[in-house]
N, C-alpha and C positions, 0 to 999 in steps of 0.2 A: 564385562560382557555389556553389550549394547541393551539397553532398555526398550522392549518392543511392545509394552502393554498397550492396551487400548485406549486411544485418546479421541476428542472431538475434532481437533484441527491439528495437522502437521504443516509446518512452513518450511520450505527450501528456498534460500535465498540470502540477500545481504544483511549484514549488521555494519555499523559504522559508529566510530567515535566522533561526536560533533563538537567542535568548539564553536560556540555560538558568539558572535561579536555585535552588540547593538550599536548602531550608528543614527546620527541625526538625520542624515541623508546619504544616498548612495554617492561614494567619492567620485569626483571628475578626474581625468587624467592630469597628474601632475600635482595634485592638491594635497593638502593635509587635513584630516578629519580627526577630532577627538572621539574615542569610543568610550562606551560604558564598561561595567563589569563583565569580564570574560566568564562563560560558563562551559566545562566541559562535561558532556551528558552522553548516554548511550542513544544510538538511533539506528537507522538503517531499514529499508522498507518493509521486509519480510518480519524481521525481528521485531519492530514496532507493532506490527498488525497482530502478531502471536501474543505479545504481552498484553495489548488491548483485550483481545478475546479472553485471555486468562484472567484479567481483571473482573470482567463481567460474568466469570462463573463457569466458562469453559475449560475443558482440559486440554492441553496443547504441548505440542513438541516442536522444537526448533532445529534444525539442521542447517550448519554452516562453519565456516573456517574463521579462525582467529590466528593472531600472531602469538609472541611469548613476551609481551611487553606489559606494561601497567594498565594499558587499555583494555587487553583481554581480562585482566582481573575485574575491571569495571564491569564487562559484560556478564561474566560468571556470576558476580554478585547481583546484578540487576536480575538476571533471569532465576536465580535461586530465590531472591526476595519476592519476585513475582510468583513463584511456584511452577513455572515452565520447565518441563523436562527438556534439557538441552544437550544435544549431541553436537559438542564443539570439537572439530579437529584442529589441533593446534600445530602450526608451522614453525619450527624452530628458527631462530635468528632472523625473525621476519616482524616488521610492525603491522599491527592490525589496520584495517582500513579507517583512513581519518578523512574527515569532512570539515572544512572552514565554512561557517555560515554568516554571512553578512545579513544583519536585519535592520531595515529602516524604520522610521518612526511610525509607519502605517502597518508595520508587522510583515511587510512583504521581504521574503528571503532570496538570497543569491547564494548559491552552493559552489564551492570548490573542493574537488575531491581527489584523494590519492589512492590508489589501489595496486599492491604489489601483485604481479601476476602469479606469485607463489601461493597467493590465497584462492585462486580459481578452484572450485568444486568440481572434481571429475566423476563421470559416472561410476567408475570403478570403486569410489569412496562411498557411495551409498549402499544402504542395506534396505532390501525390498520390504522388510518387516517393518521398518520404521514408516513407511509409506501406506501400506495396506491396512495396518492397524489403526486407522483413523476414519472419521466420517467424512472429512473433506481435506483437499490439499491445496495450499496457496504458494504459487510460485512468482518470481519477479522477472525471470528470464535473463539475468545477467550472466551466469553460468548456464549458457543455452543448452548444452548437450546433457548436463545433470538435469536440468529441469524437464528436458524432453523425456528422458528415461523415467524418472519420477512420475511423470503425467502419464506416460504409457502404464506403468504398473497401476496407477490409480484408475484409470479407464477400464482396464482389464479386471479390476476388482469391483467396479461399478460405483466408485468414489467421485463425486464432482470435483472438477479442478477450477480454481479461481486463478486469474492472472492479474498483476499490476504491472504495466508495461508503458515505458516512455520513450524507449529508442528501439530503433530497426537493428537489432543485434544480427550478426551473421548467423546464418542457419535457424532463423526464427521462425520461418514459414512452416517447417515440420512441427514446431512446437503449438503453433497457432491451431492447428488442426486437432489438437488434444485438449483445447480449452473449453469448457462449458460456460463459464462466466468470464468474459474478456472486457474487462474495466480498465480503460487505459486514459492517458493524459490527452489534453485537448486536441492537440494537433497530431496525435498518432494516426487516427483513422485517415485523415486528408492526406498524410505522407505516405502511408501505406498503400492506399488505394488509388492515390494519384487523382484525387478527386476534391475539389476545393469546397463542396458544400458538405458541411458536417453530418447532416441528416442523411444523405444520400450515401456518403462513405460508411456511416454506420450499417445501413441497409446492405451495401454491397459487401462489407466485412462479415456480417452475418451470414449472408447467402454463400460466400466463398468457403467460410471455414466450418459452418454449421453449428456455430456456438447457441447455446440456449438463449444467451443474452449478449449483445455488445453495447457498450456504454463508454461515455467520455465524462470525466470530471471537468468542470468548468470554472473553478474557483468561485467568485462572487456570484456566478451565474447558476450555481448548483451542479445537476447532473442530468445528462441527456441518454436515455436507453431504449434500445429497440429489442423486442422479444421475438421477433420474426413476423409479428402481425400488427403490433401497435407501438407508436413512439411514446414514450414516458419521459416526463420531466419533473424533477423536484427542485424547488428553489432552495439556495443557500440561506442559512440563518444569519442575521445581523447580529454581531457581537463585537465587543471591543477587542480588537486584535493585537496581541503582542507579538507573535511569531507564527508565520503560516507553515513553518517546517513541520513535516509529518502529517499535514492535513490529509493528503491522499491515502496515507498507510493506515490511519484511523478510520477514514472512509471505508476502506476495505474491510476492515474489522467490523464495523457497523453492519455492512452489507453481509458479511459472513455470520455475524450473529444472529441476524434475521433470517437468512437462509436456513441455518441449523435448528431455528425454532419454527420453521415452516409457516412463516409470515407472507402475506400477500406482497408481491412485488413492490407497490408503491409504498407500503410501510416499511419495507427494507431500505429503500432509497431516502425515504424521510428520516429514519433513524440514522442512517449513515452521514447523512447532512448535517444533523444535529450533533453527532458524536464528533464529526470533524471541525465543526465551528467552535465548540467548547474547547477542543484541544488547542485551538489557535489563541485561547485566552491567556496562556500561560508560555513562557518560553521554554523551548526544546521539543523534540519530535515526539516525546511522550508526556511533556509537562501537564497537559490538561486533559488526560484521560480520566473522564469523570465516571462515577457510578451509573448504572441504568437509570435509578431514580431521578437523577439530575437531568439526564438527557431527556427523558420523558417530560420532565418539566418544562424544559426549553421548547420541546415540540408543541405542548398544551399552552404556552404563555408568550412564546417568542414571536419576533417579527423577521420578515424576509428581506433580503435584497430582491429589487425587480430584475427581471431577465427577459430578454427577447424571445426565448424559447417557451415561456410559459403559456402564451395564448396561440402560438404556432402549433403546438403539440396536443392541445385540447381536443380530446377525441380523434386525433389522427391515427390512421391506419395505412397499410399498403394498398396499392390501387390494383 
């Protein structure tokens, strides 16, 4: 019988098994490059966000599909170790989602992924009680119809919906109307709105879909967010980066943690930037999930990367 107990956060979306390959530099076509030690680790957008929130003391539930291979065992063990309530739907005779991640000496990653269509999560496979017995819902939009149904149930129950989006999936428009906190990759707003200026695109996106917040994560330049009135910017923290895999996932976790603790928006964004930065100091999508006290220490003592948006958004508001 499905576990439908009340949790702080429920996540519906991707998990992945990441094979991380460290390289001295990104290989040129036709070249040979010696690589370092391979590591096979659990990852995936929503799965990693949920694990981070659980690590910080929130109660969580994850909903997703896995195959019947050794990678599935890795995911089960990781969720169990973290204390996440995992509703894992197993597909027989199917490999779990796999990613091969090339990481250069600066920690920048390039992702190659493989996803069997049998792993797609369908609306009919969701249990409404999994969704409405939570304080917040997080989705990534990969299985767009399932994410849309989950977001519909959450909205009906007065539960805020957070989204992590980086692709213009088919049928996405319907989902976007049901997102409260739309936090996306850097080029998503400009592609979606067909507007080259990021700040303008964020404003247009917020106006079209009615989200409480539209935001874009910017890597070394931090995050830019629009709340319907004011443009906010938080700088990224300067750390020795080993692997940027999972930075966005942990950023979303930091934002959700602050949201559920009723922090002011600027504090949510700053905490999320610090949590994401520390995750980059260790290899793997979840390798550098640090405790809250260590994240706060970086906030109090760390330095930031410069950003073109920092001065442009100071006191910025819509006209």
